C-alpha positions in Angstrom: -9.0 -3.3 31.8 -7.4 -6.3 30.8 -9.3 -8.0 29.8 -10.5 -5.3 27.3 -7.9 -4.7 26.0 -7.9 -7.6 23.2 -11.0 -7.0 22.6 -10.7 -3.7 21.5 -7.2 -4.9 19.8 -9.3 -8.0 18.5 -11.9 -4.8 17.3 -9.6 -2.6 15.4 -8.3 -5.0 13.2 -11.5 -6.1 12.1 -12.5 -2.3 11.4 -9.0 -1.7 9.4 -9.5 -5.3 7.3 -13.2 -4.3 6.1 -11.5 -0.5 5.4 -9.1 -2.3 3.2 -11.8 -5.3 1.5 -13.9 -1.7 1.0 -10.7 -0.2 -1.0 -10.2 -2.9 -2.4 -14.4 -3.2 -3.7 -14.5 0.9 -4.8 -11.5 0.7 -7.1 -9.3 3.2 -5.0 -6.2 1.0 -4.7 -6.1 0.3 -8.3 -5.1 3.7 -9.8 -2.7 4.3 -6.8 -0.6 0.9 -7.6 -0.4 2.2 -11.4 0.6 5.8 -9.7 3.6 4.4 -7.9 4.1 1.3 -10.5 4.7 3.9 -12.8 7.1 6.4 -10.5 9.0 3.4 -9.2 9.7 3.3 -12.9 11.0 6.2 -14.4 13.0 5.9 -10.5 14.8 3.2 -10.9 15.7 4.2 -14.7 17.0 7.5 -13.2 18.9 5.8 -10.9 20.5 2.9 -13.6 20.4 6.5 -16.4 23.6 7.7 -14.1 25.6 5.2 -13.2 26.6 4.6 -16.7 25.1 1.1 -17.2 23.1 0.5 -21.5 19.7 0.5 -21.3 
């Protein structure tokens, strides 16, 4: 069983990388990153607006 653990792990890594490549190629990641960027900007603005710092 020990000699198969490496092969199984390598197979899982290859499948994960393939999934990431497919996600980037089909355009799934870009809108998601845009949403995360907008939400993060709002979060930062809200934090600094509450601390009394000028905009």
